[in-house]
DRENDO-930941 format. One line per 4 residues: number of its first residue (from 1); their letters; for each residue x, y, z of C-alpha. Coordinates in nm, 2 decimals, padded with zeros to 4 digits. Example, Ala and Ser with C-alpha at 12.3 -4.5 7.8 and 13.67 -1.06 7.14 Angstrom:
BEGIN
1	AS	01.23 -00.45 00.78  01.37 -00.11 00.71
This chain:
BEGIN
1	MIGI	14.60 03.56 10.42  14.97 03.57 10.46  15.13 03.23 10.45  14.81 03.07 10.33
5	KNVI	14.77 02.97 09.96  14.44 03.06 09.81  14.30 02.75 09.63  13.97 02.75 09.43
9	AIVC	13.79 02.42 09.36  13.55 02.41 09.07  13.26 02.17 09.09  13.00 02.12 08.81
13	GGGP	12.66 01.98 08.90  12.34 01.88 08.73  12.31 01.84 08.35  12.54 02.00 08.08
17	APGI	12.49 02.33 07.91  12.69 02.50 07.64  12.95 02.73 07.79  13.05 02.54 08.10
21	NSVI	13.41 02.51 07.97  13.41 02.88 07.90  13.32 02.95 08.27  13.60 02.72 08.37
25	SGVV	13.84 02.91 08.14  13.74 03.24 08.29  13.79 03.12 08.64  14.13 02.97 08.57
29	NEAT	14.27 03.26 08.38  14.17 03.53 08.63  14.26 03.32 08.94  14.61 03.22 08.82
33	RHGW	14.68 03.58 08.71  14.67 03.67 09.08  14.86 03.37 09.20  14.57 03.15 09.31
37	DVLG	14.56 02.78 09.24  14.26 02.62 09.07  14.16 02.25 09.11  13.90 02.09 08.88
41	IYDG	13.70 01.84 09.08  13.58 01.55 08.86  13.22 01.42 08.86  13.05 01.70 09.06
45	FSRI	13.02 01.63 09.44  12.99 01.25 09.39  13.36 01.16 09.43  13.46 01.41 09.70
49	GRGE	13.13 01.30 09.88  13.30 00.96 09.91  13.63 01.11 10.02  13.80 01.05 09.68
53	KNYV	14.05 01.31 09.58  13.99 01.29 09.20  14.09 01.62 09.06  14.31 01.80 08.81
57	RLEP	14.52 02.11 08.86  14.40 02.37 08.61  14.64 02.61 08.45  14.61 02.85 08.15
61	KNIS	14.85 02.63 07.95  14.62 02.32 07.97  14.28 02.50 07.93  14.38 02.75 07.66
65	RIHL	14.11 02.64 07.40  13.84 02.48 07.61  13.62 02.79 07.59  13.54 02.69 07.24
69	TGGC	13.42 02.34 07.32  13.09 02.18 07.43  13.04 01.94 07.72  13.23 01.97 08.04
73	ILKM	13.60 01.88 08.08  13.53 01.79 08.45  13.22 01.58 08.38  12.92 01.62 08.59
77	SRFN	12.70 01.46 08.85  12.36 01.51 09.01  12.49 01.38 09.35  12.34 01.59 09.63
81	PTKK	12.57 01.60 09.94  12.30 01.77 10.15  12.08 01.46 10.18  12.31 01.31 10.43
85	ESDL	12.51 01.50 10.69  12.78 01.24 10.66  12.82 01.32 10.29  12.84 01.69 10.37
89	RTVV	13.10 01.64 10.63  13.31 01.42 10.39  13.29 01.69 10.12  13.42 01.96 10.36
93	ETLT	13.69 01.73 10.50  13.81 01.63 10.15  13.82 01.98 10.02  14.01 02.09 10.33
97	ELGV	14.26 01.81 10.28  14.31 01.94 09.93  14.38 02.28 10.07  14.07 02.44 09.92
101	THLV	13.98 02.78 10.05  13.72 02.88 09.79  13.46 02.70 09.59  13.31 02.78 09.25
105	TIGG	13.01 02.57 09.16  12.85 02.57 08.82  12.50 02.43 08.79  12.13 02.48 08.86
109	DDTA	11.94 02.55 09.18  12.02 02.21 09.34  12.39 02.28 09.29  12.35 02.63 09.42
113	YSSA	12.19 02.50 09.74  12.47 02.24 09.78  12.72 02.52 09.74  12.57 02.72 10.02
117	AVSE	12.54 02.41 10.24  12.90 02.32 10.20  13.01 02.67 10.31  12.78 02.67 10.61
121	YARK	12.88 02.33 10.72  13.25 02.42 10.69  13.18 02.72 10.91  13.02 02.49 11.17
125	MGRT	13.33 02.28 11.16  13.55 02.58 11.23  13.68 02.61 10.87  13.63 02.87 10.60
129	INVV	13.53 02.78 10.24  13.39 03.08 10.07  13.16 03.00 09.78  13.01 03.15 09.47
133	HVPK	12.77 02.99 09.22  12.75 03.04 08.84  12.39 02.97 08.74  12.35 02.73 08.44
137	TIDN	12.05 02.59 08.25  11.94 02.58 07.89  11.58 02.62 08.02  11.64 02.98 08.11
141	DLPL	11.42 02.95 08.41  11.64 03.07 08.69  11.52 03.40 08.86  11.75 03.64 08.68
145	PEGV	11.61 03.98 08.58  11.40 03.98 08.27  11.61 04.00 07.96  11.92 03.84 08.12
149	PTFG	11.95 03.48 08.00  12.12 03.19 08.17  12.44 03.10 07.99  12.39 02.82 07.73
153	FETA	12.03 02.92 07.65  12.11 03.12 07.34  12.33 02.84 07.21  12.06 02.58 07.28
157	RAFA	11.80 02.81 07.11  12.03 02.86 06.80  12.10 02.48 06.76  11.73 02.39 06.82
161	TTEI	11.62 02.66 06.56  11.83 02.48 06.30  11.66 02.15 06.39  11.31 02.30 06.36
165	ENLM	11.40 02.46 06.03  11.51 02.13 05.90  11.19 01.96 06.02  10.99 02.24 05.85
169	EDSR	11.16 02.18 05.52  11.11 01.81 05.55  10.74 01.86 05.62  10.71 02.09 05.32
173	TTNN	10.91 01.86 05.09  10.72 01.54 05.19  10.38 01.72 05.22  10.09 01.61 05.43
177	RWYF	10.32 01.57 05.72  10.33 01.75 06.06  10.60 01.73 06.33  10.51 01.76 06.69
181	TIAM	10.83 01.85 06.87  10.83 01.83 07.25  11.09 02.08 07.37  11.29 02.04 07.69
185	GRTA	11.18 02.26 07.98  10.96 02.11 08.26  10.90 02.43 08.45  10.89 02.71 08.19
189	GHLA	10.85 02.76 07.81  11.15 02.98 07.73  11.33 02.73 07.52  11.02 02.61 07.33
193	LGMG	10.91 02.97 07.26  11.27 03.07 07.16  11.32 02.80 06.91  10.96 02.82 06.77
197	RSAG	10.98 03.20 06.73  11.33 03.20 06.57  11.25 02.91 06.33  10.90 03.04 06.24
201	AALT	10.72 02.73 06.35  10.35 02.72 06.27  10.26 02.69 06.64  10.43 02.70 06.98
205	VIPE	10.24 02.60 07.29  10.38 02.68 07.64  10.25 02.62 07.99  10.24 02.99 08.07
209	EFPE	09.96 03.06 07.83  09.72 02.86 08.05  09.65 03.05 08.38  09.44 02.76 08.51
213	EKIP	09.61 02.51 08.74  09.49 02.22 08.53  09.34 02.20 08.18  09.18 01.92 07.98
217	LQQV	09.40 01.74 07.73  09.13 01.83 07.47  09.22 02.19 07.50  09.58 02.13 07.38
221	VDII	09.44 01.90 07.11  09.20 02.18 07.00  09.48 02.44 06.97  09.70 02.21 06.76
225	TGSI	09.40 02.10 06.54  09.31 02.47 06.49  09.66 02.53 06.35  09.64 02.23 06.12
229	VKRY	09.30 02.34 05.98  09.40 02.70 05.92  09.72 02.60 05.74  09.52 02.34 05.54
233	LTGK	09.29 02.62 05.42  09.59 02.82 05.29  09.71 02.52 05.09  09.97 02.41 05.34
237	NYGV	09.89 02.06 05.46  10.21 02.04 05.66  10.39 02.21 05.95  10.58 02.20 06.28
241	AVIA	10.42 02.25 06.62  10.65 02.31 06.92  10.51 02.20 07.25  10.69 02.28 07.57
245	EGVI	10.75 01.98 07.79  10.60 02.17 08.08  10.25 02.16 07.92  10.23 01.79 08.03
249	EKIA	10.20 01.89 08.39  09.92 02.13 08.31  09.70 01.84 08.19  09.44 01.71 08.43
253	PEDF	09.57 01.37 08.56  09.24 01.20 08.51  09.27 01.26 08.13  09.59 01.06 08.12
257	KKLG	09.46 00.79 08.35  09.17 00.73 08.11  09.42 00.64 07.85  09.51 00.34 08.06
261	TVVT	09.88 00.36 07.98  10.02 00.56 08.27  10.26 00.46 08.54  10.20 00.57 08.89
265	DEHG	10.41 00.59 09.20  10.33 00.43 09.54  10.11 00.73 09.62  09.91 00.70 09.30
269	HIRY	10.07 01.00 09.13  10.15 00.99 08.76  10.51 00.95 08.67  10.53 01.20 08.39
273	SELD	10.87 01.09 08.28  10.71 00.76 08.18  10.45 00.92 07.96  10.51 00.94 07.58
277	FGEI	10.34 01.29 07.56  10.42 01.33 07.19  10.26 01.00 07.10  09.95 01.09 07.31
281	LKQA	09.91 01.42 07.13  09.97 01.26 06.80  09.69 01.00 06.84  09.45 01.25 06.98
285	VLAE	09.50 01.51 06.70  09.49 01.25 06.43  09.15 01.14 06.56  09.03 01.50 06.53
289	VKKL	09.16 01.57 06.18  09.03 01.24 06.05  08.67 01.36 06.14  08.74 01.67 05.92
293	GIKI	08.86 01.46 05.62  09.21 01.60 05.65  09.47 01.34 05.57  09.81 01.39 05.73
297	SVID	10.09 01.19 05.90  10.23 01.31 06.23  10.58 01.24 06.36  10.65 01.32 06.73
301	KEIG	11.01 01.41 06.82  11.17 01.53 07.14  11.43 01.80 07.13  11.65 01.87 07.43
305	YELR	11.94 01.64 07.51  12.12 01.70 07.19  12.13 02.08 07.27  12.32 02.04 07.60
309	CTAP	12.67 01.96 07.49  12.70 02.14 07.16  12.98 02.40 07.13  12.88 02.74 07.25
313	IAYD	12.81 03.02 07.01  13.02 03.34 07.03  12.76 03.51 07.26  12.78 03.23 07.52
317	IDYA	13.16 03.20 07.50  13.20 03.56 07.59  12.92 03.56 07.84  13.03 03.25 08.02
321	RSLG	13.40 03.36 08.04  13.28 03.69 08.19  13.08 03.50 08.45  13.39 03.30 08.54
325	YSAV	13.60 03.61 08.57  13.34 03.78 08.78  13.31 03.48 09.01  13.68 03.50 09.09
329	KFLM	13.66 03.88 09.15  13.37 03.82 09.39  13.58 03.57 09.59  13.89 03.79 09.59
333	AGDS	13.68 04.06 09.75  13.64 03.82 10.05  13.27 03.77 09.97  13.07 03.45 09.98
337	GALI	12.72 03.30 09.94  12.58 03.43 09.62  12.53 03.35 09.25  12.70 03.57 09.01
341	TIQD	12.52 03.75 08.72  12.60 04.01 08.45  12.35 04.29 08.45  12.39 04.62 08.25
345	NKAV	12.75 04.52 08.18  12.82 04.49 08.55  12.89 04.19 08.77  12.60 04.16 09.02
349	PMRF	12.59 03.90 09.29  12.24 03.77 09.39  12.22 03.63 09.74  12.09 03.28 09.78
353	EDIK	11.83 03.38 10.03  11.69 03.65 09.79  11.61 03.40 09.52  11.43 03.15 09.73
357	DPAT	11.05 03.10 09.72  10.94 03.15 10.08  10.65 02.91 10.03  10.86 02.62 09.91
361	GKTM	11.21 02.70 10.02  11.33 02.62 09.66  11.48 02.86 09.41  11.21 03.06 09.24
365	VRKV	11.13 02.98 08.88  11.13 03.25 08.60  10.83 03.20 08.38  10.77 03.34 08.03
369	NIES	10.61 03.68 08.06  10.31 03.64 07.82  10.25 04.02 07.85  10.60 04.09 07.70
373	IQYK	10.64 04.23 07.35  10.85 03.93 07.26  10.57 03.69 07.34  10.31 03.90 07.17
377	IARG	10.52 03.91 06.85  10.58 03.54 06.86  10.21 03.48 06.92  10.11 03.71 06.63
381	LMMR	10.34 03.51 06.39  10.18 03.18 06.47  09.92 03.01 06.26  09.66 02.93 06.53
385	LEKE	09.29 02.96 06.59  09.22 03.31 06.71  08.90 03.46 06.87  08.81 03.65 06.55
389	DLND	08.82 03.32 06.36  08.51 03.21 06.54  08.31 03.44 06.32  08.45 03.29 05.99
393	PGLA	08.19 03.08 05.81  08.47 02.93 05.60  08.64 02.79 05.90  08.32 02.66 06.05
397	NAYR	08.26 02.48 05.72  08.60 02.33 05.74  08.51 02.19 06.08  08.18 02.06 05.93
401	MEPK	07.98 02.28 06.17  07.72 02.55 06.15  07.87 02.89 06.24  07.69 02.91 06.57
405	EFKE	07.78 02.56 06.67  08.15 02.63 06.57  08.16 02.94 06.78  08.00 02.78 07.08
409	RYMY	08.23 02.48 07.06  08.56 02.67 07.06  08.48 02.99 07.25  08.62 02.83 07.56
413	LFDS	08.97 02.87 07.42  08.95 03.24 07.45  08.73 03.29 07.76  08.86 03.40 08.10
417	PEEA	08.96 03.10 08.33  08.62 03.12 08.50  08.43 03.14 08.17  08.64 02.87 08.01
421	EASK	08.56 02.64 08.30  08.19 02.68 08.24  08.21 02.64 07.86  08.49 02.39 07.80
425	PEPK	08.39 02.06 07.63  08.33 01.76 07.85  08.62 01.51 07.85  08.58 01.22 07.63
429	K	08.46 00.90 07.79
């Protein structure tokens, strides 16, 4: 508009992911090239939600190398301005006082929702703040087209792969040792499968492989034990199992409650964040292998937080800068209300309303497609109990069972959900 300066504010919400600074770099370079100003807002929505004008003017000269760095130069916050109308009003008023005409948010689904809410509330107040969202998560679970990763995922996978490789070498060198690594990703198993596949872990377990709503803890224990036994029979009494964090929410709550170590909320629901899932699996599996005369030590380890602020790999640097560039182009076209993606080498906006789950009103979750060639290859490379193994008398002997007993005991792992429900073992008292 003639006489009105275009000013973009950048707000980063949620947790970190490799490539955030690269997005910021892409926004600043393209916006300033066309005479637009860019303000970096510190600490997400938390400060402007209190009316604090804590920001930095971003120019090419002061961000020239940030695309190579991890973390976020603006810091981040999970503050949600949509919970209180007064906070939303304060955000709009503060941005208006700063002269902001456009908003670029970088974050997950909560930040995307806040972005849309800010634009809508500004409109109700008779003001215009056009918005675009750049989707971010190392979990790779936002509803982008299959094969299109969220930025930061490939860096997190690469860094985690190195960690798994080191643990694999440690387990081999020390012998008789297994690592159970719990990989970050509460809603989907992309990161766990990615790191396990790339590193060649003995086993990866993800929630998507269980079609049932809930499964017994023993089912996961049986899968891990099967991997340990099969490797033991090949002379390898060591290994690494990668278990997606999301598996925890597949476990029947009563199984955890029987352990007597759970914390519940005021409604009696388990607080999964308070559970030491790795320790629970460790003790349960050790009890199983002890019956079979297999002596191993198990170390449980969580992998996730150390992946979020590592410096991005070349792929994510280029990808994230392209997203920042495309976000500015979207705003310059006078558009608003979408998240920006790169598909088939083209910038493609996805409207907020098109990625919402109509049943929950929340952003849809992209699950691992277990029918994909990538999953089938990964599954084929794992050392785990397979259906044809149930006819192997050598394996039955290792389990100290008669062949018929062995087959009947573990067939439930390969039955359809209905058949498995009828044949799965009774939970331990």
